[in-house]
C-alpha positions, 0 to 999 in steps of 0.5 A, a space after each residue: 500500500 502506498 503512503 499518502 504524502 502529507 503536506 507540512 503545515 506552516 501553522 506554528 504550534 503554540 506549546 508554550 502556554 501548555 508548558 507554563 500550565 504544567 509548570 504552574 500546576 506543580 507550583 514550580 518557578 521558572 528558576 526551579 525548572 531552569 535549575 532542574 533542566 540546565 536551561 536558562 531562565 530567559 530561554 524558558 521564559 521565551 519558550 513559555 511565550 512561544 517566542 522560541 522553539 526548544 530543541 528536541 533534546 531540550 523538550 524531552 528534558 523539560 517534559 521529564 522535569 514537568 512530568 508531562 508527555 511530549 504528546 500532551 503538548 501537541 494533542 488537540 484539546 478535546 472539546 464539545 460544543 452545544 449550541 443554544 437549544 441543541 442539547 439533548 432533552 433529559 428528564 430528572 423528574 418533576 412537573 412542568 420542566 424541560 431539561 437539556 444536557 449541555 455537556 457531552 454525555 461522556 463528560 464525567 468531571 461535571 454535568 451542566 443541565 439547562 432547565 426551563 420551568 413552567 409557571 408553578 412547575 415543581 420538582 419531586 413531591 418528596 425530597 430527593 438527592 443526586 449522586 454527585 459531590 456538589 450540586 450548584 443551582 444558578 438562576 438565569 431568568 425568573 425566581 425559584 425556591 429551593 427546598 432542603 430538609 431544614 431550609 428554604 432558599 428564594 433565589 432570583 435571577 443571577 443568584 447561585 446556590 451550592 450545596 452537597 449533591 447528596 443533600 435531599 432537596 426539591 424545588 418549585 417555581 412559585 410564580 406565574 412566569 417561566 424560570 430558567 436555571 442551570 444545574 451544575 453537578 460535580 462530578 457528573 451524576 451517575 444516574 
């Protein structure tokens, strides 16, 4: 089988910000990395700002010190775009609610659900819990009441409430207006 020729790309690869992010995530200074790699602070600074490209040998040394694979520096980031009103409809229960998943179904780190709640719409009649560590409710339009086992919160447009995901709760739209909210679950609910 004949290999297809690959056209070289003249698009510069910006790896400097990824190198900087790897260094900062380990709380290392440029001075510490310079000492560990034998490279100068000025050179490392220029690499991080994509003003110069390191040699293969320097890049290998740098990646070893930062515990990053060379492939990670060049890999395209995994992205997922959901356009307004294109998220798949889901149902976590309740009356008078349309829910759309805004994050990829495969996303496990967090889950964002957009909910449009009709006037007087409500969650389950019994308190329920979601299998996640943190549950965040952000009101983008209207007013909603969140009910926990020992407290009620009246939330308005722009308000955000965080609470333990496994905390029993329910909610109600006490108004004659449509409410729009975002539920952010961390990590994504296993439901």
